[in-house]
C-alpha positions as CSV (number, residue, x, y, z in Angstrom):
1,M,44.4,-3.7,-65.0
2,K,46.8,-3.6,-61.9
3,K,45.3,-4.5,-58.5
4,S,46.5,-1.3,-57.0
5,T,44.7,0.6,-59.8
6,M,41.7,-1.3,-59.2
7,N,41.5,-0.6,-55.6
8,T,42.0,3.1,-56.4
9,V,39.2,3.2,-58.6
10,I,36.8,1.1,-56.4
11,G,37.9,3.2,-53.5
12,S,37.2,6.3,-55.3
13,A,33.6,5.2,-56.3
14,L,32.9,4.4,-52.7
15,A,34.0,7.7,-51.7
16,A,31.8,9.4,-54.1
17,A,28.7,7.4,-53.2
18,A,29.4,8.0,-49.5
19,G,29.5,11.9,-50.5
20,V,26.3,11.7,-52.5
21,F,24.5,9.8,-49.6
22,V,25.7,12.5,-47.1
23,Y,24.6,15.3,-49.4
24,R,21.3,13.7,-50.0
25,A,20.8,13.2,-46.1
26,Y,21.7,16.9,-45.4
27,Q,19.3,18.1,-48.1
28,E,16.5,16.0,-46.7
29,K,17.2,17.3,-43.2
30,N,17.2,20.9,-44.0
31,T,14.2,20.9,-46.4
32,V,11.2,22.4,-44.6
33,K,8.3,20.1,-44.9
34,I,5.0,21.7,-45.7
35,A,1.5,20.5,-45.3
36,E,-0.9,20.3,-48.5
37,D,-2.6,23.4,-48.6
38,T,-6.2,22.8,-47.5
39,D,-7.5,26.3,-47.4
40,M,-10.8,26.2,-49.3
41,R,-10.2,29.8,-50.8
42,N,-7.4,28.0,-53.0
43,S,-9.6,25.3,-54.4
44,L,-11.5,25.6,-57.5
45,E,-13.6,22.7,-56.9
46,V,-15.3,24.4,-54.1
47,D,-15.9,27.4,-56.1
48,Q,-17.9,25.2,-58.4
49,R,-19.9,23.4,-56.2
50,E,-23.3,24.2,-55.2
51,S,-23.9,25.6,-51.7
52,V,-24.9,22.8,-49.2
53,E,-27.8,24.9,-47.9
54,A,-29.0,25.9,-51.3
55,D,-32.4,24.0,-50.9
56,V,-32.9,25.0,-47.3
57,D,-32.0,28.7,-47.3
58,P,-33.5,30.7,-50.3
59,A,-30.7,33.3,-49.9
60,E,-28.1,30.5,-50.6
61,K,-29.6,29.7,-54.1
62,G,-27.2,30.1,-56.8
63,L,-24.4,30.5,-54.3
64,T,-21.2,28.1,-54.5
65,Q,-19.7,26.6,-51.4
66,L,-17.0,29.3,-51.5
67,D,-19.8,32.2,-51.9
68,S,-21.7,30.8,-49.1
69,A,-18.4,30.6,-46.8
70,Y,-18.0,34.2,-47.5
71,R,-21.5,35.0,-46.9
72,D,-21.6,33.5,-43.5
73,E,-18.3,35.4,-42.6
74,W,-19.8,38.5,-43.6
75,Q,-22.8,37.8,-41.5
76,A,-20.9,36.8,-38.5
77,N,-18.7,40.3,-39.0
78,A,-22.2,42.2,-39.5
79,F,-21.2,43.3,-43.0
80,P,-23.9,44.7,-44.9
81,Q,-25.6,42.2,-47.4
82,T,-27.4,44.4,-49.8
83,H,-26.7,47.9,-51.4
84,R,-29.6,49.5,-49.5
85,E,-27.7,48.5,-46.3
86,M,-24.4,50.0,-47.6
87,K,-26.3,53.2,-48.3
88,E,-28.0,53.2,-45.2
89,L,-24.6,52.9,-43.3
90,E,-22.9,55.8,-45.7
91,E,-25.9,58.0,-44.5
92,D,-25.4,57.4,-41.0
93,K,-22.1,58.6,-41.0
C-alpha cells in the first residue's frame, strides 16, 4: 500500500476515534446522575420483614416493617386506627 494511502487510513481512524471520544464525553456530561432509590415503600424486603417492635408492642404483632411505618404515620396524623373510630368520626359530621 502506498504511504499516502496508509496515512489517509490512519488519519481517518484517528479522527473517528476522536469523534467517538468527544461524543462519549458529551453524553456522560449531559446524563443526569440519580441516586439509587432508598425509599422503603419501594422495597419488597421491608414489606416481608417482621416489625422491629413486634415483641414489645402488641399492636405491632403480625405487621411488617412497612406496615409499622404506615401505622406510625397514621398515628402521627391522628388517622383512625379501627373501624369503630372511623364510624364515630362519620357520626360526628
